[in-house]
C-alpha positions as CSV (number, residue, x, y, z in Angstrom):
1,M,-14.8,-37.7,18.0
2,P,-13.8,-34.1,17.0
3,D,-13.2,-31.7,19.3
4,R,-16.1,-29.2,20.3
5,P,-15.0,-25.9,19.1
6,L,-13.8,-23.9,22.7
7,D,-16.4,-20.6,21.0
8,R,-19.5,-22.8,20.2
9,L,-21.7,-24.6,24.0
10,P,-23.1,-27.5,23.5
11,D,-27.1,-26.5,23.1
12,Q,-26.1,-23.3,21.0
13,S,-26.0,-23.9,16.9
14,P,-25.0,-20.9,14.6
15,D,-28.8,-19.3,14.7
16,R,-29.9,-19.9,18.3
17,L,-27.6,-17.4,20.2
18,P,-27.1,-16.9,23.8
19,D,-28.6,-13.5,25.8
20,E,-27.6,-10.5,25.9
21,A,-26.1,-10.6,30.1
22,P,-27.8,-7.5,31.7
23,A,-25.7,-4.7,32.6
24,R,-24.6,-5.3,36.0
25,A,-26.1,-1.6,37.8
26,L,-24.8,1.5,37.8
27,R,-22.6,2.5,41.2
28,I,-22.8,5.7,41.8
29,G,-20.6,7.0,45.2
30,V,-21.8,9.6,47.7
31,A,-18.5,11.4,49.4
32,G,-17.7,14.3,51.4
33,P,-16.6,15.3,54.6
34,V,-18.6,14.5,58.3
35,G,-21.9,15.9,58.4
36,T,-22.4,17.4,54.8
37,G,-25.7,14.9,54.7
38,K,-24.6,12.1,52.7
39,S,-26.7,9.4,54.0
40,S,-30.0,12.3,54.1
41,L,-29.4,12.3,50.4
42,I,-29.2,8.5,49.7
43,G,-32.1,8.4,51.5
44,L,-33.4,11.3,49.6
45,L,-32.9,9.3,46.7
46,C,-34.5,6.2,47.5
47,R,-37.4,7.9,48.3
48,E,-38.0,9.8,44.9
49,L,-36.3,7.0,42.8
50,G,-37.4,3.9,44.6
51,S,-41.1,3.2,43.1
52,T,-39.3,3.3,39.6
53,L,-36.3,1.9,40.0
54,E,-34.4,-1.0,41.6
55,L,-32.2,0.1,43.7
56,G,-29.7,-1.1,46.3
57,V,-27.2,0.7,48.9
58,V,-23.6,-0.1,50.0
59,T,-22.8,2.4,53.4
60,N,-19.9,2.7,55.0
61,D,-18.3,3.3,58.4
62,I,-15.1,2.9,60.4
63,Y,-16.3,0.8,63.6
64,T,-20.0,0.6,63.2
65,D,-23.2,-0.1,61.2
66,E,-25.0,2.9,61.7
67,D,-25.5,5.0,58.7
68,A,-26.6,2.1,57.1
69,R,-29.1,1.7,60.4
70,M,-30.4,4.6,60.0
71,L,-31.8,3.8,56.5
72,R,-33.6,1.1,57.8
73,A,-35.3,2.6,60.5
74,A,-36.1,4.9,58.8
75,G,-37.6,3.1,55.8
76,V,-35.9,4.6,52.4
77,L,-36.1,0.5,51.0
78,D,-36.2,-2.9,52.3
79,P,-34.1,-3.6,54.8
80,D,-32.2,-6.1,53.2
81,R,-31.1,-3.5,50.0
82,I,-29.2,-1.3,52.3
83,R,-25.8,-3.2,53.2
84,A,-23.1,-1.7,55.6
85,V,-19.2,-1.6,55.3
86,E,-17.3,-1.3,58.5
87,T,-13.7,-0.5,57.1
88,G,-12.0,-0.7,60.8
89,A,-10.1,2.4,59.2
90,C,-9.8,6.0,57.4
91,P,-12.6,6.2,54.7
92,H,-10.9,6.8,52.4
93,T,-9.2,2.9,52.4
94,A,-12.5,1.2,51.9
95,I,-13.3,3.0,48.4
96,R,-10.5,4.0,47.3
97,D,-6.9,1.6,48.1
98,D,-8.4,-1.2,48.6
99,V,-12.7,-1.4,47.4
100,T,-12.4,-5.4,48.5
101,A,-15.0,-5.5,51.1
102,N,-17.2,-2.7,48.7
103,A,-16.7,-4.4,45.8
104,I,-17.9,-8.0,47.1
105,A,-21.0,-6.0,49.1
106,V,-22.1,-5.0,46.2
107,E,-21.8,-8.0,44.4
108,D,-23.2,-9.5,47.6
109,L,-26.6,-7.5,47.5
110,E,-27.1,-7.2,43.0
111,A,-26.5,-11.4,43.7
112,D,-29.6,-11.6,46.0
113,H,-31.5,-9.3,44.6
114,P,-31.0,-9.4,40.9
115,G,-31.9,-6.4,38.4
116,L,-31.0,-4.2,40.9
117,E,-30.6,-0.5,38.4
118,I,-28.9,1.3,40.5
119,V,-26.0,0.9,43.7
120,L,-25.6,3.5,45.4
121,I,-22.4,3.6,47.2
122,E,-21.8,5.8,50.4
123,S,-18.5,7.0,51.9
124,G,-17.7,7.1,55.1
125,G,-17.4,11.0,55.4
126,D,-13.8,11.9,55.3
127,N,-11.4,14.7,54.1
128,L,-11.4,17.3,51.3
129,T,-9.2,15.3,49.4
130,A,-11.4,11.5,49.2
131,T,-12.3,10.0,46.1
132,F,-13.5,7.0,44.6
133,S,-11.7,4.5,42.8
134,P,-12.8,3.8,39.2
135,A,-12.9,0.3,40.0
136,L,-15.5,0.7,42.6
137,V,-18.0,3.0,40.6
138,D,-18.9,4.4,36.9
139,A,-20.5,8.0,38.6
140,Q,-19.3,9.8,41.9
141,I,-21.4,12.3,43.9
142,F,-19.3,14.9,46.6
143,V,-21.7,16.7,48.8
144,L,-20.8,19.8,50.4
145,D,-23.2,21.5,52.9
146,V,-23.5,25.7,53.8
147,A,-22.9,24.9,57.8
148,G,-19.5,24.1,56.6
149,G,-18.8,28.0,55.6
150,G,-19.1,29.6,52.5
151,D,-15.6,29.3,51.6
152,V,-15.1,25.2,51.4
153,V,-15.3,25.2,47.9
154,R,-12.5,27.4,47.2
155,K,-10.3,25.2,49.1
156,G,-9.9,22.8,46.2
157,G,-9.7,19.2,46.0
158,P,-10.0,16.4,43.2
159,G,-13.6,15.6,44.2
160,I,-14.3,19.6,44.6
161,A,-12.7,19.7,40.9
162,R,-13.9,16.3,39.5
163,A,-16.0,14.2,40.5
164,D,-19.4,14.0,38.5
165,L,-21.9,16.1,40.1
166,L,-21.2,18.6,43.4
167,I,-24.0,19.4,45.8
168,V,-24.2,22.7,47.7
169,N,-26.5,20.9,50.0
170,K,-28.2,22.5,53.4
171,T,-29.3,25.4,51.6
172,D,-32.1,26.0,53.7
173,L,-29.4,26.7,56.2
174,A,-28.0,29.7,54.5
175,P,-30.0,32.2,56.5
176,Y,-29.2,31.4,59.2
177,V,-24.9,31.1,58.9
178,G,-24.6,34.0,56.9
179,V,-23.8,32.0,53.7
180,D,-24.8,33.7,49.8
181,V,-26.0,30.2,48.4
182,D,-25.7,31.7,45.0
183,L,-21.6,32.6,45.3
184,M,-20.9,29.4,47.1
185,R,-22.5,27.8,43.3
186,H,-20.5,30.1,41.4
187,E,-17.2,29.5,42.7
188,G,-18.6,25.9,42.7
189,E,-18.9,26.0,38.4
190,Q,-15.7,27.9,38.4
191,A,-13.5,25.2,40.4
192,R,-15.3,22.5,38.3
193,D,-14.8,23.7,34.4
194,G,-18.7,23.1,33.8
195,R,-18.9,20.1,35.5
196,P,-22.8,20.3,36.8
197,V,-23.4,22.1,40.4
198,V,-26.5,21.4,42.4
199,A,-27.3,23.7,45.2
200,L,-30.0,21.1,47.6
201,S,-32.5,21.1,49.7
202,R,-35.0,18.6,50.4
203,T,-37.0,21.6,50.8
204,D,-36.8,22.6,47.7
205,R,-38.1,20.7,45.0
206,A,-37.0,22.4,41.8
207,S,-33.5,21.2,42.9
208,V,-34.5,18.2,44.3
209,E,-35.7,17.4,40.6
210,R,-31.8,18.8,39.0
211,L,-31.0,16.2,41.6
212,T,-33.2,13.2,40.3
213,D,-32.7,14.4,36.3
214,W,-28.9,13.7,37.2
215,V,-29.6,10.3,38.4
216,L,-32.0,9.5,35.5
217,T,-29.4,11.5,32.9
218,T,-26.3,9.2,34.2
219,L,-28.4,5.9,34.4
220,A,-29.7,7.0,30.4
221,A,-26.1,7.3,29.5
222,Y,-24.3,4.1,31.0
223,R,-27.4,1.7,29.0
224,A,-26.2,2.7,26.2
225,G,-23.3,2.8,26.4
226,D,-21.4,5.8,26.3
227,H,-20.8,6.8,29.7
228,E,-17.3,6.2,31.0
229,P,-16.0,6.3,35.0
230,V,-13.8,9.3,35.0
231,D,-11.0,9.3,38.3
232,P,-11.0,12.9,39.8
233,G,-7.5,12.4,40.5
234,P,-5.6,11.0,43.8
235,M,-5.2,11.4,47.5
236,A,-2.6,14.8,48.5
237,P,0.2,13.0,50.3
238,H,-0.4,12.3,53.8
239,S,0.4,10.7,56.8
240,H,-1.8,9.1,60.0
241,A,0.0,9.1,63.4
242,G,2.5,6.7,64.1
243,A,3.1,6.1,60.5
244,E,5.4,6.7,57.9
245,P,4.1,8.8,55.3
246,H,3.0,8.3,52.6
247,S,1.1,9.2,49.2
248,H,-1.7,6.3,47.5
249,D,-1.6,7.0,44.3
250,H,1.8,9.6,45.1
251,D,6.2,8.8,45.7
252,S,6.0,9.3,49.2
253,T,9.4,10.7,49.1
254,H,7.9,13.7,46.8
255,H,5.9,16.2,47.1
256,H,3.0,16.2,44.5
257,E,0.1,18.1,44.6
258,P,-3.1,17.2,43.0
259,A,-3.8,17.8,39.5
260,G,-5.7,21.6,39.3
261,T,-4.3,22.6,42.8
262,H,-3.1,26.4,41.8
263,H,-1.5,28.9,43.5
264,H,-2.5,32.9,43.5
């Protein structure tokens, strides 16, 4: 009996091809410094889009599942659709250096809830240089807030300059911290070479709609095969107490500045 061709399954014929496998969920990373409102932004997206899209969430904390518990308690999604990763180390290690724990969490979530359309992955709070690996997410949002100071955009970093979307969050607090939101947004637009910036307050309906429109537009491009993940760039060389200086993507014996950094 002749061997069966390797490209033909037993129940297939030339006029009966297998159904096309559904694409996995769009994975959107949400990164930014501690306290900028990443969890609240994810909760907002779940409330706004959860009735029309199948959503899931994976949070990252160093030692706890605090952010996941907060989102579950808020009732933004079915609690089983919110998973937690405890990194046990600096947050960037699990979103860029070795994404295994997060990748497994996302894959388990998708296996348990077939048909998910978007998975939102929240980084633990880190510094201005932390970004997601494109091996983990398809698009990423970098979150700043006005309480961090109006000059924070000018401090730069790969997330500010090249994440798919920059959020200037909590704009309703600007009058209380002396920040000019229009100037902060303008400086963000200058730093990002035309990439989108949204000045966001959950009390400002127009800004919320700009955020959800971006998510829906990105999802449509992903479904159409027109979205390509972009790597904002590596972290700057750095070291931890008691460890040898190192850079995750560069030779640690030389100092390299992140692409897009300029001196004036």
